[in-house]
N, C-alpha and C positions, 0 to 999 in steps of 0.2 A: 445098242442100235438094233432096231428091228429089221429083219431081212425084207427087202422089197418083194412084193408078190408079182410074179410073172403072169402075163396073160396066157391062157392055155388055148392053143389052136386045136379045134376039133370039128368034126362034121356037125353041121347045125342040127339041133333038135327042135328048133323053133320054126313053126310052119309059116307064120306070116308076120315077120318083123316089120318091114315096111315103114317103121316109124321115122327113121332118119332120112331116108331117100324118098319116101312116099310111095314106094312100090314093094311088092313082096320080095323077100330075100331068098334066093335059091342056091347061092354059092356056098362054099365053105365059110363057116363063121367062127368067131371066138365064142366060147362058152361064157355066159354071163352069170355071175353070182352077185346078187344085189343086197347091200346092207343099208339099213335105214336107221337114223338117229332121230328120236322124237323127244321134244321137251317134256311132255306129259304122257298120258295114256288115253285110253278110249273115253275117259270121263271128261276130257277137254274137247269141246266142239272143234277147236282149231286142229288139234292133233288127230282127232278121229277122221277129219276130212282128208288128211294126208294118209293115214293108215289105210282107210278104205281104198283110196286111189292106188296106193302102192301094191296092195294085195291083188286088186283087180288087174293091174297092168302085168304083174308077175305071173298071175294065173293065165292070163290071155296069151302071154309070150312064152310060157313054159320055162320061166326063170326061177331059180331058187331064191326064196325070200328069207332074209334074216333081219330081225328088228331089235333095237334097244330102246326101251321106253323110260321115261322119267330121268332124262339126262339133262342136268342143269347147264346154264350158260357159263361154264367155267372149265377148269382143267379136265373135268369129267368128260367133256365133249371130245377133247383130244384123245383121251384114253380110249373112249368108245370107238372113235374112228380108227385108231391103230389096232384095236382088238379085231374089228371087222376086217381090216386089211390082212392081218395075220391069219384070220380064218379063211382066207382065199377070196374075199369079196373084191372084185375088180371095178365095181360101181358102188360108191358110198354117197348117200344123200343125207343132209341134215336140214331140219325144218324150222329153226328159230334164229332170229336176227343175231342174238348174242353168241351163237355157236361159231360165227364166221371166223374169227381170229384163230380159233383152235382147229378148225377144219383146214385152214390155210397152212398151219404148222404141220399137220399130218400130211397134207398134199406135198409139201416139200420133202418129207421123209420117205414118201412112197410115190415116186414119180411114175410108176407103171399102173397106178390105180387112178381112175377118174373120180374126182370128188365134185359133187354138185351141192349147191346151197340155196335155199329159198330166202328171199327178202334181203339178201346181202347187197353190198355196195362196192366191193373191192376187187372183183375179178378183173374189171377192165383196167385197173391200175397195177395189179400185182404182176401181170405178165406171165402167169403160169399156164402151161399147156394142159394141165390136168386139174385146174380149178375153175369152176363155172358158177355163175349166178343165174337164177331164174325167178320170174314173177309173172304176173298177168295184169291186164288192164282192168283190174277189179273196180277202179273208179267208174268204169262204165256200168258195171253191175250195181254198184251203190247208187249211181244216178238213177237207174231204172227202179231200184227199190225206193228211192226218194220220190219218184213219180207216184208209186203206190201210196206212199205216206201222204203226199199232197192231195191225192184224190180222196183219201179218208178225211183229211182236214176239211176239204170242200163239202163233203157229205155232212160232217158235224156242224159246219156253218149253216148249211142249207136247212138242216132239221132243227136248228135252234139250240143245239147242245152247247155250242160256243159262238162267240161273235168273231168277226174278222180279226180284230186286234187281240184275240185270245188264242190265235193259231200258233202257239208256241210249242215247239218240240224239245225233247231232252235227248241227250246223247251221252252214253257212258263210254269213255275212252280209257285205254291203258296208260299210254305215255304221250308226251307232247312231241313225238317223233313225226317226221314228214309222212310216213306211212299212215299214221292215224289222222293227221291233218288233211291229207289228200282224201282220205276216206270220208271223214265227216263233212268236208266241204263239198265233195261231189254229191253226197247224199242230200245235203241241204239245197244245192242248186237244182237237183232233180225235183225236190218237193216244191221249191219256189217257182219252177217252170210251169206248174199247174195251179199253185196257190200263192199268188204274189205277196200276200200279207204274212207268209210264214216267217217265223224267227226261230232261233234255236239257242239253247244253253248246253254247254258241254262241261262235264266234270270228269276228272281223271282219278284212277285208282293207284297208279304206280306199280301195277302188276298185270301181266297178261292173263293170269288166272287166279282170282281171289273171289270166291263166291260171296263171301260176306260183304266185302267192300263193294262189289258190283251191285249187290242187292241194296245196300245202303245208299249207293250213288243213285240208283234208279228211284228209290223212295224219296230221296232229297229233291230230285228233279220234279217228281210228281207233286210233292208238297209245295214246291215253288211255282206250281201252275202249269207245268208241262203236260200237255194232253195226249202226247204220243211219244214213245220212247224207242230209241235204237241204240246200238252198241258197237264198239270195236274192242271187245274183251271176250274171254273164251269160256266162261262158265254159264250156268243156267240162272245165275243170280238175278240179272235184270229181267229176263223173261218171266220168271216166277213171281217177282215183285209186281210186274204188270198184271199177271193173271189174278193175283190176290186183290189188286186195286181196281181191276176192270178197265185198264188203260191199254189201248192198242199198242202192239209191239212189232218192230221190224228186227228180226234177229240176224245172225251172221253165221256163215259156215254150215248151214243146214237147217232144215225145218225143225221148229220146236212145237209144232202143232199138236203132237200127241200128248205132250205135257201141259200145253197152254192152249187148249182148243178154242177158248172164248176170246182170246186177244191176239193170237198170231195173225199177222198180215202177210208177210212174205220174208224170204231170206235170200241174200246173194251169197255166192261162194266162188272160190277158184276151184275148178276141176283140174286136179294135178295129173290125172291119168294121161292126157295127151303129152305132157312133158316127159313123164316117166317112160312112155313108149318111145318117144323121140330119142331121149338121151341113152336109154339102154340099147335101143336099136343102133345108135352110133357106136357104142362100145362093141357090140356084136360084129358090126361090119368094118370096124376100124376107121370110121370117119370121125372127123373132128366135131366136137360138141360146141355149139355157139358159146362164146364167152358170156354174153348176156342174152338170154332168151325171154321174150315177152309174148305170152299167149294172149288171145283176145276173144271176142264174141264169135268170130268166124272159125277159129280153131277149136271151139267148144270148150275153151279154158275158163270162160266167164259164164256163169249160169245163175238163173233165178229158180227158186222152188215154185211149185204150184201155189196159188193164192189161198190164204185161209178164208174161212167162211165170213170173217168180219170185214173183208175187203169191200170197198165201195163199188157200186154198180158202174160198169164201164172201165174198170181198172185194167183188165187184161188188154182191151183194145188200145188204151192209152200207152201201155207198155210196149205192145207190138209195134205201134206207130213210131214210138221213140227209138226202139231198137233198130228198126229199118233205117231211120235217119242216121243213127250212129254208125251203122255198118256201111252206109253209102258215103259217109263223109260229109253229108249235108249238115250234120249237127256235131259240135265238139263240146265235150263236157265243160271244159274251162274256157268257154267263149268269153272274152273279156268285156263284151258288151252287156253281159248278164249280171255283173257284180261290180262293186266298187271297193276301194281300199282307202279308208279315211276320207270317204266322200269323193274320191277321184277315180277316174278310169285307170286301170293298170296298163301302161303302154310299154313297159320294159321291166324285166326282172332277171337278175343274175342268180341262177340256181346253183346250189352247192351239189354238183354231180360227182366230183372227184373226192369228196369227203375228206378234206385235209384237216389237220389238227385244229385249225382256227375256224373251221366251218365257213370259209369264205366262198362267195359265189364265183363260179368259173365258167358257166355256160349261159348265154342269153337264151331264155326259155320262152319268151313271148315273141311271136311273129305270126303274120297272116291272120291276126285277130284272135288268137287263142294261145293259152299256155300249153306247151308241148310236153305233156307228162309221159314218163317212161319211154322216151324215144332215145335219150342219150345213154341211158342204162336201164335195166329192167326194173329195179326197185324204185318206188315213188320218191320224188324230190320236191313235190309241191308242198311248200310250207308257208304259204301266204295267209295272213290273217285278214279275212274279208269282212265287210260290214254285214250286220244281221246276225252274227254268231257271237255270243258272249261266253267267254271262258270263265268258269267259276273258280278255277285254281290252275296254276301253271307250275306247281311244285315238282312235277314229274316230267 
């Protein structure tokens, strides 16, 4: 049995914590040592996004940063969490969905350490004071990226590159999880909000990071007539396939413009720095961390990169207008009047929020004319199969 790590009370060496309470912290604080567990390393766009945010938050707050990279979604995650706790980390964060059960196991063993986990689903049902889930309304960012894609489709139609009925997009997804479904659906709805004839095909790789499979998936979609590609997978496979083929690409988790200057359109990403500052600020001040924390456009947690040179004229204005409507509540991404399911309007949907073994729906998610994504827990639970999107395989 590993010995529990005690929080060390000390005079604060952090000048401007303010993350948990929203104001600068001037009183005596707990010294924070932060440990991070990453599925891959800097070569993964997904992990690099977390790594950069963690380093920036720790540097800004004067907090010691310890990281473990290349940690699989298995017992290794538990071992890494325990090692970080044994090294004196009183804040431990893991970045991948499959880490969750192992981080929960470590949280039970180290009750004085605060464990936080991205994309997880179990914090609200586990009832542990020291285990927390976090995510962001990235479906809003993907919707905005979809607007950029739709504007590009319109440009291609207007200049005769394609016809209206050829406005077919392709999407490379990792798994048939709700997180991926929510992402590609919100992206599709954004595109179709400006290009009504847009359709989409989705292929899956069965891995969050497989450059070969992602490149092959993108090429398969291009060969099948998809004229614009996006992705929810973590390598440069799809963007480089698009650059080779000269097909516009919407990437994820950061700009790929330097490697793919002729085809990069835009990228959406979750900015994790606001969450890290919030959660580590709570550890320092002794305040409770939210069981489920969901960042959004207003918190700076959902971002779009600058547009690439291939973006259509008027795209930035369209994005800005849409963003303002999302922030004001005038527009909802999953407005049920904008899509159908098997030809019918979606009037009710029991979402699987509590993630029981049978994946049974337990929360009514449709009300006031839209699907309420990421309101009952932080991680996405939109898993509706809407019309206009064809899945090429569902093996994963």
